[in-house]
N, C-alpha and C positions, 0 to 999 in steps of 0.2 A: 269428358276431359282425356284428351289429346294425346295422342301415342306416341313413343319417342319415335320417328324411325333407325337405321341400323350408321355405325359411325360409317362414316364415308374411308372406306380407297382408293386411291390409284386409278383410276379408268375406271371406275364401276360408277353405275349411272343414277341421274340425280336421288337420294332415298331422304330427302328432308324429311320431316315428322308431318304426318296429318290429321286432318281435328277429326274427332272422331263422330257417329254425327249425337246431339242435346238435347233430351224432349222438350217440347217446347211450353209446351206442361211442364211447371216444378212443384206442385199443388201437394207432394209428397217427395219422389223420392230422389237421393242429387247427382245429377248426371259421371256417369265413370266408374262408380259405382256396383249397388243394385238392379240399377236400370244408364241403360246405354246402347238404349233405343226407344223413337217411338212406342213399341209398343205397347202395351200392359202387360207389365208385370204382378204375376200371380209366384210365390210359392206355392211349397208343396203343402205345405197346411193348409192351407186355400182350397188346395182341390177338394170333392170330393169323395176321390180314393182314400186321398190319404185321413179327411180332417176326425174317423174314429178314432187315428194312432195321438190326437193334441187331443179328445173330449175333457179333458180331465188332467191338460194341462191351458195357464195363464200365457196366452203371443198376447205380444202387445209393440208398436211400431213408436218411436220418442217422437212426439208429436204428434200422436195419430188425433186425427178427427176433434182437432185443436184452431180454432181462427184467435187466435189474444193474441193481441195486438203485442209485441216485443218490443221493449228500451232495449236496440244496442247503442256502443261506443264504441269504435274505430280506433285503430292506433294504423297508423300509417311510415311507413318509410320515407325520406324526400326523397333518395337517389333513385337520378330514369325517374322519372319527375314524370313522365310521357304517358306512360306505361306505366305509372301509379293515377298516373288522374283519369288511364284510361276501367283502370283496374275498381278504383272509388265508386264510378258508372254500374258498370256491375254491379258493384258489393250493394246501390242505392237501390237503381232497380227490384234487386230479388229481394230487397229487406221490404217495399212497395206490396212487388204479385207476391205475398205471404202476407198481408195485413200490416207488415210492422214497419216500424222507425229507424231511423240513426242518429241520434236525438243528439253526440257530441260529438269527434270529428280532429284528433291527437296528431298532426305532426312529429316525424321523430328525425334526427340523424341518418341512425340503422338500424335494421335487430336489436343488436343488442344495447342500444337505449331503451328499448320500448318491452323491461319487466315492467322498474317505477311504474312505467300509465299505464300499465294495466294494472298493475296495483291500484294504482287508484283508484284505476272505471270502475274494477270490481268494488270495492267500498262501494262507495258510490250508489245509493240508495235510489237515485231515479234513472238506474241503467242495471238492467234485465242479462246482458251479455253480454262479449267485449267479442271482439275478431280480426282481430293482424294482418295484416294489407302488408307483403314484401319485396322485396326479389332477388339472393342471393347472387349473385354469378360465378359463369366460371373462375378461374386465379389462373395463375402459372401456383399458388400452396394450398398449403389446407388451412392457411384465414378462414375463410367463410365456411369451411364445413366446421369446425367448431366452433363458431358461433352459431351457427344455428339447429347445433346440435347441444352448444348451451339452453339456447333460449326454448327450444323443449323442454325440455328438463324440468326449464323454472316455471315454463306458464302453465306444466298439465299439476305440476305442488302449487304456482295456484288456484289452477277448480277448482281442484279439492280442499283445499284451507278455506276459503270463500263460496262455496259452493253456487256457484252460476258457472255460467260457455265462454271459455275461450277456442273464436271459431283461428283455424289459422290459415290464410289463406297466402303462403309463402311463396312462392317459385324459387327449387333449388332447394338446399344450393349443390353448385354445379352446375347450371343451364343455363343452355349458347345463349345470344341473344335473342335466337329464331327457334330455339325451344320457349322462353319467354312470354316470343311474343303471341308466341300458338293459346299458350297456358292463362291466360288473361279472364275464364271460370272461375280461376280457383276461389277469384274475391266471390265473388258467386254460393259456390258452392260451400267455401267458411261460414258466410254472413246465412247460408240458409242450414244447414248443420246444427248453428248454437241456437239456430230460430226451434225448430223441432229439439234442442238438447231443456230453452229456456222450459216452455209450454209445459214441458215432464220436471221439467225437476227443482224448477222457481215458483215459487209458492204469491201467487197472485194476491195485488196487491191491494188490499183493502177499501172499498169508496165512500 
């Protein structure tokens, strides 16, 4: 995940956002959450000196040990189409790297129009999870914040209602164009999170 730089002040040096180092292998963790370098992540409960504390506790990471193919639907905003094209490609590559596929893509005018499409995808028995990709830019009013907050609540409600993951690959609200350009990987992060959740909580289709 890219880290936001400090707000520019008059006469200050260029504090543009910088890119955090991303792992080359996304087999387990998503960048910007528990893993921010190329180093192997070792949690406390996995260390020999700590393991005895947890010997009677079931500990797991969602999606761990599964390579089952997850079928994804993607709902994506039409605004800022060049940025969206890059994010969609990041989503596709991320899904492929995890042995999964994007089976359906629906373009919508904006984030506010996404809930109905998301609900439709969650009702679709041929899809295991949904990912929303978009960019809510910084504006002169609170319109973007209201739109983002509204969608976030609805998306989580739909996820819980249908028992299928909804990955959030939305940049913003309140992101500048420069910040958005640094955060294309939000799409891949959302895909990887949705796949891991689906592998744990969505029953495999019987053959």
